[in-house]
Rosetta silent file (secondary structure, phi, psi, omega in degrees, C-alpha in Angstrom):
SEQUENCE: XXXXXXXXXXXXXXXXXXXXXXXXXXXXXXXXXXXXXXXXXXXXXXXXXXXXXXXXXXXXXXXXXXXXXXXXXXXXXXXXXXXXXXXXXXXXXXXXXXXXXXXXXXXXXXXXXXXXXXX
SCORE:     score description
SCORE:     0.000 S_00000001
   1 L     0.000  139.467  176.088    0.095  -12.291   44.307 S_00000001
   2 L   -93.257  171.729  179.700   -3.140  -12.819   42.482 S_00000001
   3 E   -75.746  139.644 -176.883   -6.467  -11.385   43.343 S_00000001
   4 E   -76.341  -51.694 -177.637   -8.321  -13.320   46.015 S_00000001
   5 E  -151.601  134.591  174.522  -11.923  -12.765   45.041 S_00000001
   6 E  -115.468  124.642 -179.411  -13.680  -10.582   42.517 S_00000001
   7 E  -121.994   94.816  177.655  -17.323   -9.938   43.182 S_00000001
   8 E   -65.636  137.729  176.785  -18.965   -7.951   40.376 S_00000001
   9 L  -130.729  172.201 -178.864  -21.900   -5.950   41.627 S_00000001
  10 L    81.369 -163.503 -179.406  -24.345   -3.600   40.012 S_00000001
  11 L  -136.956  157.907  177.223  -25.680   -4.066   36.523 S_00000001
  12 L   -91.414  141.986  174.751  -24.412   -3.490   33.026 S_00000001
  13 L   -86.847  178.804 -176.509  -25.996   -0.885   30.831 S_00000001
  14 L   -67.093  -32.882 -176.432  -26.687   -1.412   27.158 S_00000001
  15 L   -81.688  150.977  178.787  -23.469    0.110   25.847 S_00000001
  16 L   -97.514  135.719  175.204  -20.216   -1.794   25.938 S_00000001
  17 L  -127.275  161.228  177.267  -17.175   -0.225   27.483 S_00000001
  18 E   172.528 -167.468 -179.216  -13.749   -1.638   27.970 S_00000001
  19 E  -104.813  144.703  173.493  -10.065   -1.439   27.402 S_00000001
  20 L   -94.687 -179.407 -178.573   -8.335   -1.380   24.079 S_00000001
  21 L   -61.231  -29.616 -179.036   -4.955   -2.865   23.290 S_00000001
  22 L   -79.935   -7.641 -178.324   -3.299    0.388   24.333 S_00000001
  23 L    89.346   -0.447  178.888   -4.936    0.267   27.751 S_00000001
  24 L   -73.493  151.608 -179.097   -7.054    3.335   27.027 S_00000001
  25 E  -105.253  134.660  175.341  -10.591    3.353   28.366 S_00000001
  26 E  -101.944  141.754  172.375  -13.577    4.122   26.197 S_00000001
  27 L    64.854   22.449  178.011  -16.770    5.643   27.618 S_00000001
  28 L   -96.884  125.018 -177.874  -15.434    6.058   31.155 S_00000001
  29 L   -85.745  159.744  171.452  -16.730    9.158   32.850 S_00000001
  30 L   -65.995  153.939  176.269  -14.971   11.323   35.392 S_00000001
  31 L   103.266    0.049  175.298  -15.918   10.563   38.955 S_00000001
  32 L   -65.711  135.159  178.901  -15.017    6.872   39.168 S_00000001
  33 E  -116.008  131.980  172.678  -13.836    6.119   42.698 S_00000001
  34 E  -104.829  110.505 -177.358  -11.349    3.449   43.692 S_00000001
  35 E  -104.004  120.932 -177.237  -11.884    2.828   47.385 S_00000001
  36 E  -112.352  122.768  172.918   -9.079    0.895   49.103 S_00000001
  37 E  -100.654  120.161 -171.776   -9.466   -0.648   52.550 S_00000001
  38 E  -135.984  179.748  172.176   -5.986   -1.340   53.880 S_00000001
  39 L  -144.344  152.246 -172.006   -3.879   -1.768   56.980 S_00000001
  40 L   -65.168  -26.758 -177.801   -0.415   -0.438   57.727 S_00000001
  41 L   -92.355    7.255 -172.344    1.200   -3.889   58.103 S_00000001
  42 L   -95.632  107.574  177.468   -0.215   -5.228   54.824 S_00000001
  43 H   -65.007  -38.221  178.859    2.362   -5.675   52.039 S_00000001
  44 H   -64.482  -26.959  178.189   -0.339   -6.562   49.512 S_00000001
  45 H   -65.643  -38.673  177.586   -2.017   -3.233   50.327 S_00000001
  46 H   -64.204  -41.582  177.818    1.045   -1.356   49.048 S_00000001
  47 H   -63.611  -41.870 -179.943    0.936   -3.375   45.816 S_00000001
  48 H   -64.380  -42.303  177.963   -2.784   -2.683   45.458 S_00000001
  49 H   -57.204  -42.904 -179.998   -2.260    1.047   46.022 S_00000001
  50 H   -63.197  -40.758  177.773    0.312    1.063   43.187 S_00000001
  51 H   -64.239  -44.177  179.817   -2.134   -0.674   40.813 S_00000001
  52 H   -64.949  -36.669  177.062   -4.890    1.813   41.691 S_00000001
  53 H   -64.461  -38.763  175.956   -2.509    4.723   41.134 S_00000001
  54 H   -61.408  -44.468 -179.484   -1.707    3.361   37.651 S_00000001
  55 H   -64.086  -43.114 -178.491   -5.429    3.126   36.880 S_00000001
  56 H   -63.691  -34.369  176.855   -6.113    6.633   38.185 S_00000001
  57 H   -65.197  -31.320 -179.663   -3.376    8.036   35.925 S_00000001
  58 H   -83.027  -13.969 -175.564   -5.150    6.479   32.925 S_00000001
  59 L  -122.891   84.484  179.579   -8.564    7.798   33.972 S_00000001
  60 L   -54.559  135.613  179.294   -8.562   11.580   34.348 S_00000001
  61 L    92.247  -10.976  175.856  -11.127   12.633   36.918 S_00000001
  62 L   -80.229  164.913  179.999  -11.056    9.334   38.816 S_00000001
  63 E  -144.606  156.531  177.101  -10.001    9.313   42.434 S_00000001
  64 E  -114.224  131.837  170.308   -8.595    6.988   45.058 S_00000001
  65 E  -122.735  135.445 -177.453   -9.774    7.027   48.648 S_00000001
  66 E  -121.360  138.090 -179.466   -7.989    4.879   51.185 S_00000001
  67 E  -127.576  120.956  175.625   -9.256    3.773   54.573 S_00000001
  68 E   -82.812  119.326 -174.785   -7.028    2.118   57.171 S_00000001
  69 L   -63.185  -24.561  178.472   -9.231   -0.430   58.922 S_00000001
  70 L   -71.729  -32.047 -178.955   -7.354    0.076   62.203 S_00000001
  71 L   -96.053  -17.602  179.774   -8.227    3.784   62.254 S_00000001
  72 L  -129.979   57.683 -175.802  -11.685    3.517   60.671 S_00000001
  73 H   -64.149  -32.911  179.612  -13.129    0.266   62.056 S_00000001
  74 H   -66.203  -41.180  178.831  -16.730    1.496   61.920 S_00000001
  75 H   -64.510  -44.902  179.564  -16.424    2.346   58.238 S_00000001
  76 H   -61.018  -44.077  179.014  -14.827   -1.028   57.498 S_00000001
  77 H   -64.421  -41.426  178.979  -17.551   -2.831   59.418 S_00000001
  78 H   -62.943  -27.998  178.474  -20.254   -0.802   57.674 S_00000001
  79 L   -95.575    5.576 -179.907  -18.819   -1.854   54.300 S_00000001
  80 L    58.081   42.912  178.111  -18.495   -5.511   55.411 S_00000001
  81 L   -81.947  123.543 -178.865  -14.728   -5.524   54.945 S_00000001
  82 L  -117.689   -6.903 -179.616  -13.308   -8.840   56.152 S_00000001
  83 L  -151.638  153.655  172.347   -9.820   -8.774   54.584 S_00000001
  84 L  -120.359  141.884   -1.774   -7.193   -6.312   53.446 S_00000001
  85 L   -80.573  148.573  169.549   -6.648   -5.229   50.835 S_00000001
  86 E  -125.442  131.913  178.105  -10.210   -4.828   49.637 S_00000001
  87 E  -113.603  132.675  171.144  -10.989   -2.600   46.652 S_00000001
  88 E  -118.589  125.099  176.859  -14.434   -1.241   45.892 S_00000001
  89 E  -101.863  125.477 -176.129  -14.890    0.448   42.515 S_00000001
  90 E  -117.668  147.038  175.954  -17.771    2.923   42.501 S_00000001
  91 L   -71.507  168.744  175.393  -19.625    4.704   39.725 S_00000001
  92 L   -57.279  -27.035  178.604  -19.802    8.505   39.648 S_00000001
  93 L   -85.982   -3.774  178.485  -23.186    8.137   41.408 S_00000001
  94 L    96.224    0.872  179.260  -21.625    5.981   44.141 S_00000001
  95 L   -71.404  139.779  179.681  -22.985    2.599   43.007 S_00000001
  96 E   -78.280  120.964  179.830  -20.689   -0.334   43.727 S_00000001
  97 E  -100.196  -26.877 -177.344  -19.481   -1.906   40.475 S_00000001
  98 E  -158.974  144.039  172.816  -16.874   -4.289   41.871 S_00000001
  99 E  -132.295  129.079 -178.066  -15.539   -5.531   45.176 S_00000001
 100 E  -142.205  142.618  172.360  -12.283   -7.481   45.240 S_00000001
 101 E  -108.693  152.488 -177.730   -9.887   -8.776   47.858 S_00000001
 102 E    91.012 -172.175 -177.058   -6.216   -9.289   47.185 S_00000001
 103 L   -93.119  113.615  178.889   -4.051   -7.532   44.620 S_00000001
 104 L   -79.649  162.764  171.476   -5.939   -6.836   41.375 S_00000001
 105 L   -87.140  161.652  177.049   -4.288   -6.487   37.985 S_00000001
 106 H   -60.991  -37.765  179.334   -4.433   -3.185   36.149 S_00000001
 107 H   -62.601  -41.278  178.717   -6.663   -4.856   33.540 S_00000001
 108 H   -64.118  -40.263 -179.235   -9.159   -5.939   36.216 S_00000001
 109 H   -68.236  -42.990  179.525   -9.279   -2.430   37.676 S_00000001
 110 H   -66.470  -37.924  176.305   -9.749   -0.771   34.274 S_00000001
 111 H   -63.058  -42.506  178.593  -12.479   -3.266   33.351 S_00000001
 112 H   -64.338  -36.663  177.671  -14.238   -2.498   36.644 S_00000001
 113 H   -64.363  -41.084  177.844  -13.963    1.230   35.924 S_00000001
 114 H   -63.832  -40.667  177.756  -15.607    0.721   32.536 S_00000001
 115 H   -64.473  -40.958  179.610  -18.375   -1.284   34.227 S_00000001
 116 H   -62.516  -37.147 -179.481  -18.791    1.451   36.874 S_00000001
 117 H   -65.668  -23.436 -177.624  -19.193    4.079   34.169 S_00000001
 118 L   -91.383   -1.203  179.389  -22.154    2.178   32.756 S_00000001
 119 L   -83.037    0.000    0.000  -24.085    2.065   36.057 S_00000001
């Protein structure tokens, strides 16, 4: 499955960050958060969780928080979640760098983490 929609948010700082051929991240600070809005019956949510876990292993100090929309409907509504899975990548300060629905690729998640680090 491909990613449904990628909505970059926030702004880019002057420095460039990104992924190298090895998949390593340059200039990414600890504290990046991968927030996953999921539901228990969602197969794509399991795939998305696996991608986020791969990204978190490459980014020491990053973290994943997962919210089941059935158990946290107020939180989902407050974040304007309309589909699962939805991933929000946040900077260490909590600024939203990316919002995406569907299953992202590891490259998309790492790129979003680099963008989040520059906010």
